[in-house]
N, C-alpha and C positions, 0 to 999 in steps of 0.2 A: 563602554560597550553595552549594547541593549540586547537582551536575550528574550525571545518569545517562543516558548516550547509548549508542545501538547503535554497533557498530563492526564493520567499516568503514562509513562513510556513503556510500551510492551517490550519484552526482551528481544534481542536479535534473533532472527529466524534464519539460520544458514541452511543451505541444502545439506540433507543428511543421508541421502541414498536410501530413502524409504522404499518399501516394496511397490511394485506396479499395482495400479487398481485393476480389478478383475475384468471389466468390459472394454474400457477405452485404453487401458495400459498406460495410464498417466503416471509420471514419475516426478518427484519433487525437484529434480535438477533440470527438468524439461522446460519449466516455465517459471519465470520470476513472478508472473502475475498471480499464480496460485499462492506463492509465499506471501505476497503483499495482502491479498484478500484474507488469507488465514490470519495475518497480523491484525487486520481490522476486527475480525471476530474475537481474537484474544484480547485486544484492546477493550472491546465492548464488555467482555467477560470481567476484565479488571475494573472497569468503570461501574458496572452494575452488580458486581460480586456474583457471577455465574460460573461456578467451578467447571462445568462441562465445556464452556466456551474457552476458559483459560487453558484447559488441558488439550484443546484441539490440536491434532498433529496435521502436518501437510497431507499425509496419506488420507486421514479421515476427511479433511476438507475436500480433497479430490474425489473421494468416494461419494460424498454428498453432491458435489458439482456434477459428477458423472451421471447420477440419476436424473438431475434437473436437465442436463444437456440432452440426454437421450429422450426423455419424456416430452420435452418442449422443442426438440429439434433446433437447439442452439449451437453456438460455435464456442468451443473450449478456448479458442485463441482471441476472443473478442472481449475486451474489458467491459463493454456495455452489457454483455450477457452475464459476466461475473457480477456486475453491479446489480442487475435484475435479480439474480439468485440471492445475493446478500440481502437485498431489500425484502424479498419474500420471506427469507429466514427471520429477519428482524420482526416483520409484521406477524408471522406465525407465533412468535414468542412474546408478542405484546410490547416490543421495544420500539419506541418512537424515534428511531434513527434511520437514515437512508444515505445511500451514496448517489451523488449526482455527478455525471461526467460532463466536463466543460472544456472548451478550448484553452490551451495553456496561455496564461496571462500573468506576467511577473507582478504587476501591481495588485491584481486580484489575489494572488498567492500571499503577498506580504500583508494585505488587509485581512485575509483569512486568519493568519496566525496572530495578527495584532489585536483581533477582536474575539478570538475563540481559543479553545483548548484541545481541539480534536486533531489527530494526524490526517494526512491525505496521501493519495497515491499519485505519482507523477510518471506519465509516459514520456520517456526521454530517448535521445539518440546517443546515450553513453556507449552503446554498442551499435554496430553497423545495421543490424536488423531491427533495432529498437529494444528498449529495456525499461521496465517499470521498477521504481524504488518507492519506499515509504518516506514521505516527508514528515519530519518530527517538529521542525520549527525554523525560525529565522534568527540568525545571529548578525547583529550590526556592529562593526568595529568602530573605534573612535574616529577613524578617518572616513566613515560613511559607507565603507564597502559592506555589502550584504552577502551572507552565505546561507545556503540551505543546509540545515542539520538533517541528516537522513540515516536510514537503515537500508543497506543494500545486501540482498541475499547472496550476491556473487562475490562480495568483497569490496575493496576500495578501487573505484574506477577512475578514469575510463580505461586504463590499461590492465587493471585487475591483476597486478603483480602481488599485492597484499591481500590475502584471503579474508582478513578480518574486516567486516563491513558495517559494524555498529557504531553509531554516532559519528559518521563521516560527514565532513563539511565540504560542500561543493560551492565554489564561487558562483553566485547567482547569475552574474553577467555571462560567465563562461558557459554555464549550464544552458541558459536560454540561447546562447549563440550556437551551441551544438544542436539544440532543438528540444523543445518541450511541447509537443503537439497537443497533449491532453493532460488534464488534472482531474483526479477523482476526489471530490470533496465529501467528507462525512458531515451530515447536518441533521438537525432536529426536524422531525415531521411536525408540521403545524396542525393544530386542531385535534 
């Protein structure tokens, strides 16, 4: 068995029924995307030892995002806009990391985990309308089958009968057969 995981692994971030944000009335159970981008910030906090990032709640993430969305006329449902917000937050804090949104590609995903230690976000069709999960790594069994180790704010998909969604393994072939249109990669900023 070959295991390629991001490090450190941010804790599972389930939906907690946080209060609504004051202006756009965003809720943590409204969007898996907010949970995953909050996870990115918590991860950076763990990586760089930034306590305020580590303690970021989904509510506080949405409050920050809300200001950015209103000020810049962005779309709260667009992962590219979430990535732009994340990238601005990192730049403002002098952190040389960014998120790049790319087309979903299984081989590129495997290479990403094979050569690096950062998590990623995967836009999937685990639900009918689409669903984003946090990719933690790739597990390859002795028979060559590969699985994506992930953290899913909704629980264990695709039927979501089991509400515990941390360190869930999705068969990579099955996941890409359902559909992975986009992947959000965390990468170092050069220069």
